[in-house]
C-alpha positions as MATLAB code, in Angstrom:
seq = 'MSVGPLPASRTQPRGFTRWLTGMAERYVPDSYVIVLILTFVTFILGLLFTGSGPVDLVVDWGKGFWVLLEFAMQMTLIVVTGYALATTPFVNRVLVRMATVPRTASGVYIYAVVITFLAYYINWGFGLIFSALFARELARQASRNGIKADYKLIVAAAYATFIIWHVGLSGSVPLLVATSNHFMVKEMGVIPVSQTLFVPYTIITMLLVVLVTVFLFWKVLPPKENQVVTMEEVDPEAMQEQNVVEAARGTGPVTPADRLMYSGVLSYIMAAMFLVYLVYHFFVAKKSLDINLVNFIFLMLIILLHRSPANLIRAMQKATPAAWGIILQFPFYAGIFGMMKFSGLVEVFARWILSVTTAQTFPAFVAVLSAIMGYFIPSGGSKWAVEAPYIIAAGAQLGVPHAKTVIAYAFGNDWINLIQPFWALPFLTVVKLNFREIVGYTTLVFVVTGVVILLGLTFVPF';
ca = [
      14.188   15.126    3.889;
      15.920   15.262    0.921;
      19.423   15.304   -0.290;
      21.024   18.431   -2.833;
      19.628   18.524   -6.027;
      21.341   16.639   -9.332;
      22.475   17.164  -12.266;
      18.970   18.421  -14.310;
      19.385   16.195  -16.972;
      19.630   13.264  -14.393;
      16.668   13.996  -12.546;
      14.024   15.661  -14.251;
      11.915   13.371  -16.079;
      10.558   14.389  -19.626;
       8.155   14.965  -22.176;
       4.666   13.742  -20.803;
       6.170   12.213  -17.588;
       7.557   15.786  -16.868;
       4.154   17.281  -17.948;
       2.340   15.546  -15.511;
       4.503   15.532  -12.709;
       4.445   19.317  -13.134;
       0.980   19.225  -12.849;
       0.191   17.346   -9.669;
       2.329   19.583   -8.371;
       0.842   22.835   -9.436;
      -2.905   21.947   -9.085;
      -3.063   18.745   -6.417;
      -3.657   19.620   -3.381;
      -2.884   17.990    0.237;
      -4.644   14.811    0.835;
      -7.125   15.730    3.231;
      -8.367   19.013    0.887;
      -8.717   16.578   -1.062;
     -11.846   14.534    1.141;
     -12.757   18.018    2.063;
     -12.952   18.855   -2.018;
     -14.727   15.611   -2.651;
     -17.058   15.974    0.587;
     -18.103   19.478   -1.740;
     -18.389   17.619   -5.234;
     -20.393   14.879   -3.507;
     -23.045   16.875   -1.472;
     -23.663   18.811   -4.690;
     -24.060   15.994   -6.802;
     -26.306   14.448   -3.883;
     -28.325   17.808   -4.665;
     -28.500   17.559   -8.452;
     -29.571   13.496   -8.986;
     -31.043   12.612   -6.398;
     -34.700   14.217   -3.864;
     -32.370   14.863   -1.152;
     -32.536   18.726    0.139;
     -29.459   20.273    1.485;
     -30.129   19.416    5.172;
     -30.652   15.404    4.089;
     -27.315   15.412    2.754;
     -25.918   16.805    6.023;
     -27.481   13.874    7.887;
     -26.812   11.463    5.655;
     -22.843   12.444    5.857;
     -23.090   12.865    9.842;
     -24.874    9.423   10.059;
     -22.326    7.761    8.297;
     -19.030    9.572    9.359;
     -18.303    7.178   12.534;
     -18.764    4.251   10.149;
     -15.554    3.181    9.363;
     -13.770    3.999   12.623;
     -13.436    0.167   13.130;
     -11.919   -0.322    9.425;
      -9.553    2.683    9.908;
      -7.954    1.354   13.567;
      -7.478   -1.669   11.183;
      -5.501    0.350    8.506;
      -3.425    2.403   10.953;
      -2.227   -1.081   13.027;
      -1.247   -2.490    9.855;
       1.205    0.508    8.988;
       2.416    0.880   11.927;
       3.139   -2.362   12.734;
       4.659   -3.369    9.257;
       6.979   -0.714   10.170;
       7.797   -2.131   13.384;
       8.683   -5.561   11.942;
      10.724   -4.134    9.073;
      13.286   -2.341   12.105;
      13.279   -5.508   14.401;
      17.100   -7.115   14.446;
      16.174  -10.325   12.775;
      14.563   -8.635    9.416;
      17.790   -6.115    9.034;
      20.016   -9.028    9.704;
      17.852  -11.248    6.589;
      18.208   -7.462    4.698;
      21.718   -6.817    4.412;
      22.918  -10.315    4.045;
      20.313  -10.128    0.842;
      21.841   -7.751   -0.174;
      24.821   -9.185   -0.894;
      23.921  -11.778   -3.084;
      23.274   -9.569   -6.703;
      27.417   -9.430   -8.594;
      25.968   -7.074  -11.608;
      24.036   -4.076  -11.670;
      21.280   -5.843  -14.095;
      21.019   -8.236  -10.901;
      20.746   -5.278   -8.112;
      17.873   -4.204  -10.446;
      16.359   -7.632  -10.532;
      16.755   -8.391   -7.200;
      15.135   -5.032   -6.548;
      12.007   -6.021   -8.104;
      11.921   -9.472   -6.903;
      12.249   -8.912   -3.425;
      10.413   -6.155   -3.322;
       7.697   -7.959   -4.355;
       7.252  -10.518   -1.696;
       7.624   -8.064    1.070;
       4.717   -6.442   -0.347;
       2.391   -9.767   -1.061;
       3.307  -10.298    2.610;
       2.650   -7.101    4.168;
       2.225   -3.877    2.617;
       2.839   -1.530    5.267;
       6.122   -3.930    6.529;
       6.308   -3.870    2.132;
       6.843   -0.136    2.072;
       9.273    0.161    4.691;
      11.231   -2.614    4.175;
      10.952   -1.875    0.644;
      12.775    1.492    1.386;
      15.282   -0.045    3.565;
      16.393   -2.626    1.323;
      16.641   -0.497   -1.643;
      19.399    1.821    0.741;
      20.999   -1.926    2.029;
      20.975   -3.204   -1.488;
      22.695    0.415   -2.863;
      25.119    0.631   -0.078;
      26.176   -3.551   -0.416;
      26.310   -2.604   -4.591;
      28.743    0.507   -3.490;
      31.094   -1.988   -1.256;
      31.241   -4.421   -3.533;
      32.761   -2.014   -6.399;
      29.139   -2.544   -8.926;
      27.886    0.802  -10.507;
      24.211    0.859  -10.011;
      22.363    3.393  -10.390;
      20.397    4.287   -6.987;
      17.251    5.882   -8.341;
      16.391    3.073  -10.301;
      17.194    0.681   -7.888;
      14.772    2.662   -5.183;
      12.335    3.120   -8.756;
      12.087   -0.903   -9.064;
      11.841   -1.078   -5.119;
       8.924    1.027   -5.120;
       7.450   -0.242   -8.064;
       6.060   -3.433   -7.173;
       3.819   -1.458   -4.760;
       1.543   -2.397   -7.408;
       0.498   -5.639   -6.516;
      -0.206   -5.083   -2.566;
      -3.770   -4.971   -2.889;
      -4.153   -8.390   -4.179;
      -1.511   -9.333   -1.458;
      -1.946  -10.856    1.982;
      -2.379   -7.452    3.614;
      -4.782   -6.328    0.524;
      -7.262   -4.210    2.881;
     -10.695   -4.664    0.541;
     -10.207   -8.929    0.503;
      -9.378   -9.258    3.599;
     -12.137   -6.700    4.810;
     -15.041   -8.356    2.753;
     -13.637  -11.750    4.746;
     -14.887  -10.154    8.029;
     -18.212  -11.069    9.025;
     -19.026   -7.165   10.129;
     -17.711   -5.205    7.266;
     -20.224   -2.337    5.652;
     -20.817   -4.124    2.929;
     -22.212   -7.156    4.464;
     -26.182   -7.111    3.244;
     -24.999   -6.605   -0.198;
     -22.558   -9.079   -0.823;
     -22.011  -10.941    1.948;
     -18.463  -12.792    3.263;
     -16.169  -13.381    0.337;
     -13.439  -15.256    1.603;
      -9.710  -15.019    0.512;
      -9.899  -18.210   -1.452;
     -12.314  -16.278   -3.486;
     -10.588  -13.373   -3.942;
      -6.380  -13.423   -3.324;
      -6.044  -17.200   -4.391;
      -7.834  -17.818   -7.412;
      -5.728  -17.878  -10.510;
      -7.451  -14.966  -12.186;
      -5.879  -13.009   -9.553;
      -2.648  -15.217   -9.447;
      -1.972  -14.873  -12.890;
      -2.456  -11.225  -13.720;
      -0.255  -10.726  -10.544;
       3.118  -12.867  -11.687;
       2.472  -11.059  -15.558;
       2.706   -7.406  -13.988;
       5.465   -8.918  -12.161;
       7.436  -10.001  -15.064;
       6.473   -7.366  -17.279;
       8.250   -4.973  -14.536;
      11.389   -7.295  -13.911;
      12.059   -6.823  -17.693;
      11.540   -3.284  -17.769;
      14.447   -2.690  -14.934;
      16.064   -5.183  -16.529;
      16.545   -4.248  -19.955;
      14.367   -0.857  -21.092;
      14.906    1.372  -17.811;
      18.864    1.305  -16.998;
      20.803    3.949  -17.604;
      23.633    4.148  -19.965;
      27.418    3.539  -17.204;
      28.473    7.182  -18.001;
      25.024    8.104  -16.394;
      24.994    6.152  -13.288;
      24.714    7.253  -10.377;
      25.074    5.761   -7.464;
      24.566    6.152   -3.333;
      27.624    7.440   -2.747;
      27.695   10.349   -5.060;
      23.766   10.939   -4.094;
      24.634   10.585   -0.238;
      27.605    9.956    1.009;
      26.678    9.107    4.681;
      24.151    6.352    4.172;
      27.153    4.309    3.780;
      27.679    4.271    7.798;
      23.574    3.897    8.474;
      21.688    1.591   11.246;
      18.501    0.516   10.559;
      17.520   -1.388   13.763;
      15.271    0.102   16.262;
      16.614   -0.362   19.609;
      15.980    1.857   23.212;
      18.695    3.605   24.742;
      19.047    2.397   28.525;
      19.429    4.680   31.245;
      22.407    5.366   32.908;
      21.120    5.522   36.489;
      20.621    2.701   38.798;
      18.750   -0.745   37.479;
      15.427   -0.960   38.813;
      12.920   -3.797   38.846;
      10.665   -1.700   36.542;
      13.884   -1.224   34.126;
      14.657   -4.909   34.371;
      10.871   -5.853   33.456;
      10.853   -3.231   30.394;
      14.078   -3.874   29.195;
      14.007   -8.186   29.533;
      12.503  -10.509   26.888;
      10.557  -12.270   29.888;
       6.869  -11.153   28.988;
       7.627  -10.644   25.176;
       7.972  -14.953   24.939;
       4.822  -14.806   27.465;
       3.037  -13.140   25.256;
       4.250  -14.385   22.073;
       3.603  -18.003   23.020;
      -0.982  -16.940   24.447;
      -0.929  -15.141   20.354;
       0.683  -18.743   18.640;
      -1.900  -20.730   21.349;
      -4.559  -18.459   19.333;
      -3.497  -19.026   16.160;
      -3.614  -23.012   16.277;
      -7.314  -22.737   17.664;
      -8.539  -20.260   15.053;
      -6.877  -22.554   11.860;
      -7.424  -26.144   13.523;
     -10.082  -25.760   15.819;
     -12.040  -22.852   14.867;
     -11.225  -23.215   11.185;
     -11.874  -19.722   10.263;
      -9.595  -18.324    7.237;
      -7.235  -15.417    7.129;
      -9.053  -11.605    7.186;
      -7.713   -8.170    8.296;
      -8.059   -8.553   12.334;
      -5.920  -11.993   11.817;
      -3.043  -10.507    9.590;
      -2.609   -7.187   12.447;
      -2.872  -10.548   14.983;
      -0.155  -11.936   13.368;
       2.373   -8.746   12.864;
       1.316   -8.239   16.283;
       2.663  -10.920   17.530;
       5.573  -11.117   15.347;
       6.505   -7.377   16.827;
       6.933   -8.654   20.149;
       8.507  -11.971   19.605;
      11.219  -10.088   17.045;
      12.124   -7.010   19.173;
      11.858   -8.881   22.317;
      12.052   -6.152   25.402;
       9.024   -4.337   25.955;
      11.564   -0.848   25.557;
      12.620   -2.218   21.944;
       8.986   -2.339   21.225;
       7.458    0.720   22.608;
      10.279    2.854   21.170;
       9.373    1.183   17.734;
       6.085    1.638   17.903;
       6.392    5.373   18.361;
       9.140    5.705   16.007;
       6.068    3.652   13.376;
       3.226    5.685   14.334;
       3.365    8.910   12.640;
       3.431    6.968    8.942;
      -0.241    6.238   10.092;
      -1.666    9.963   10.483;
      -3.535   10.166    7.169;
      -5.534    7.250    7.818;
      -6.563    8.741   11.296;
      -7.708   12.187   10.269;
      -9.057   11.014    6.837;
     -10.947    7.950    7.218;
     -14.275    9.839    9.247;
     -14.737   12.672    6.080;
     -14.299    9.435    3.195;
     -17.098    7.554    6.075;
     -19.323   10.708    5.695;
     -18.610   10.527    1.266;
     -19.818    7.154    1.972;
     -22.962    8.312    3.877;
     -23.918   10.357    1.463;
     -23.307    8.121   -0.758;
     -25.199    5.290    0.169;
     -28.231    7.052    2.096;
     -29.045    9.753   -0.474;
     -29.338    6.997   -3.123;
     -26.637    8.682   -5.559;
     -25.604    4.971   -5.118;
     -28.512    3.697   -7.824;
     -27.406    6.457   -9.838;
     -23.968    6.185  -10.554;
     -24.639    2.136  -10.445;
     -27.164    3.275  -14.024;
     -24.168    5.204  -15.404;
     -21.840    2.605  -15.069;
     -24.593    0.201  -16.440;
     -24.892    2.504  -19.527;
     -21.078    2.187  -21.058;
     -20.189   -1.311  -19.838;
     -20.912   -4.905  -20.330;
     -20.019   -8.285  -18.042;
     -16.667   -8.603  -20.361;
     -15.691   -4.902  -20.023;
     -17.015   -4.702  -16.203;
     -13.601   -6.069  -14.815;
     -11.442   -3.375  -16.638;
     -13.903   -0.544  -16.027;
     -13.554   -1.109  -12.767;
     -10.026   -0.654  -12.589;
      -9.696    2.481  -14.485;
     -12.270    4.229  -12.267;
     -10.632    2.652   -8.931;
      -7.075    3.536  -10.429;
      -9.169    7.818  -11.550;
     -10.284    7.768   -7.836;
      -7.342    6.489   -6.608;
      -5.420    9.737   -7.971;
      -7.683   11.792   -5.302;
      -8.496    9.830   -2.818;
      -4.631    7.704   -2.002;
      -6.225    4.900    0.097;
      -7.183    1.872   -1.329;
      -9.674    0.970    2.047;
     -11.298    4.003    2.045;
     -11.603    5.031   -1.395;
     -13.834    1.536   -0.994;
     -16.074    3.082    0.973;
     -17.170    5.312   -1.598;
     -17.381    3.300   -4.878;
     -18.354   -0.006   -3.302;
     -22.215    0.795   -2.961;
     -22.198    1.717   -6.332;
     -19.629   -0.776   -8.008;
     -21.459   -3.761   -6.293;
     -24.749   -2.896   -7.449;
     -24.011   -2.807  -11.149;
     -21.912   -5.835  -11.495;
     -24.803   -7.717   -9.401;
     -26.836   -6.348  -12.251;
     -24.519   -7.584  -15.093;
     -23.980  -10.363  -13.206;
     -20.194   -9.895  -12.479;
     -19.123  -12.291   -9.328;
     -18.531  -10.086   -6.068;
     -15.647  -11.693   -5.736;
     -14.107  -10.544   -9.150;
     -15.525   -7.085   -8.787;
     -13.166   -7.186   -5.791;
     -10.556   -8.052   -7.485;
     -10.520   -5.750  -10.508;
     -10.850   -2.650   -7.941;
      -8.024   -3.780   -6.007;
      -6.043   -4.319   -9.073;
      -7.094   -0.423  -10.476;
      -5.946    0.537   -6.683;
      -3.022   -0.696   -7.033;
      -1.881    0.473  -10.828;
      -2.473    3.801   -9.518;
       0.002    4.365   -6.605;
       3.060    4.337   -9.461;
       2.112    8.331  -10.544;
       0.194    9.089   -6.935;
       2.978    9.948   -4.248;
       0.794    9.943   -1.429;
       1.649    6.566   -0.213;
       5.533    6.949   -1.340;
       5.884    9.242    0.840;
       6.980    7.350    3.888;
       9.072    5.127    1.744;
      10.522    8.287    0.224;
      11.448    9.496    3.594;
      14.007    6.419    4.322;
      15.281    6.732    0.929;
      15.743   10.492    1.182;
      15.077   10.782   -2.363;
      11.940   13.678   -3.670;
       8.803   12.138   -5.532;
       9.960   13.551   -8.808;
      13.799   11.738   -8.927;
      11.774    8.880   -9.827;
       8.538    8.767  -11.264;
       9.841    9.198  -14.625;
      10.577    5.228  -14.327;
       7.489    4.359  -12.348;
       5.833    6.524  -15.158;
       7.091    4.324  -17.932;
       6.021    0.644  -15.349;
       2.398    2.606  -14.934;
       2.250    2.627  -18.684;
       3.379   -0.873  -19.438;
       1.822   -2.818  -16.833;
      -1.664   -0.623  -17.376;
      -2.159   -2.531  -20.735;
      -1.057   -5.969  -18.833;
      -3.683   -5.415  -16.364;
      -6.623   -4.627  -18.077;
      -5.908   -6.968  -20.562;
      -5.393   -9.751  -17.781;
      -8.872   -8.495  -16.136;
     -10.571   -8.787  -19.228;
      -9.433  -12.098  -20.611;
      -7.658  -14.004  -18.054;
     -10.228  -16.969  -16.626;
     -12.062  -16.256  -13.903;
];
C-alpha cells in the first residue's frame, strides 16, 4: 500500500539515482520472470560451452530441481517466524520504549541505524519486519515529542542496515555450510560459524560498514529543516496504529476447545521442551549454531511470547504471505544449479574467474560478482546454489579458504539489497512507502559502503 505522492522535489531521486531507478522500473521484470529467463540463459550457456545436448541439459535441470527443497523450507521458516516474533506483545512493548529514547532529529536517524543493525544481525526475517515497525514507531514518537524528523530518511536508515544480514546470526549461507548435509558438503565440507561469522575478518568489515552508515545518516543525508517531511504529513492515520497481532475471541459460549485455544498452558509446556533440547544441544551434544537451530529458537520464542495457540496461529497466517517468493522460486534456482553442476558449466565458469583474479583480489571479485548476480537473483540462499559450485572451485585452486569465499559472497549479496527492491517489498508494505521514495538515500549508501566492503575484504587480515 502506498500513500499519495509527495512534491516531486522531495520524492524523486536525482541524477544517476533517478536514471538507475527509471531503468530498473522499465526493464527489470518480476523476480519469477527473472528466474525463468536465467533458466533459459543457463541452458544456452550449457549448449555453447559444454558437450551437453538439449536433452542432457533438461535431464540435468530435472535432477537438480528438488535439491533445495529442505533449504527452501528453512528459509521460509526464517521469514515467517521472524515476522511472527516482531508482532508479539513483548517485542512491541520493547519497540515503543526504545522509540522514545532520541531527543533530536539526528538522534532519531542514528538510533534507527544502530537498533535496526542489531535486529538484522539477530535474524534477518525478524529484523526486516521489526525494523519497519520500529521506523514507524520512531517517527510516531518523534512527532509526539515535537522532534522534526524526516519520515523517509528514518525509513531509509532502518532499511539500509539490511546490508549486514548475511553476516549476522541468521545468515543463510554461513548457517547452511555449517549444516552436516548441505548440498556442497562433498566439495567444501562442513564449516562451523566460528570460521565465518565470528572471525575478525567478518566482524571488522561489518563494523566499518555500520560506522560509515551511521555517519552518512548523521551528517550527510539529513535534509534542511524546511525540507523535512514528518510522518504526520505523509500518513496522518499512522499516529493511531497498533503493531501487535492478536486473535479475536468469539462471542458465543466458551467451550473446552476455546479454553485450549486461548490458554497459554500448552505453549508454556512446549517452550519448556524447546529449552531442554537447547541445553542438550549446546552443553551435552556440544553442537554449534546452524540454520535449523536458528529456526528452532525462533519457533520457541514465538510460541512462548504469543502465549495462546490462537494468537500464534493468527500471527503465522499474517506472516506466511511474505514467504511466497521463496516457495515458488527456489525449485527453479535448484534446476539452474543442476544444469550448471551436472553439465560441467561450473568448471567453465571457474576457469573464467581464475583468468581474471588472484588470491588477494579473489574475495573482492566474489563480492562484486555476488552483487551483480544478486540484482537478478534476489535471494542469497538460492543464488548460492547457482554461484557456489564455480566460486568454491575457483577459490580452492587459488588457495583461498572456503570460509573466506563464503564471507565475501555474503557481503556482496547484502550490498546489492540497497538498490534491489525485492526484499524491500515486505518492509515497504509496513512503512507504506514506495521504493523510489527511499532509493535516493540507499543508493548513496550503496556506493560508499561498497568501497568499504571491497577494501575490507581485500586488506583486513583473515
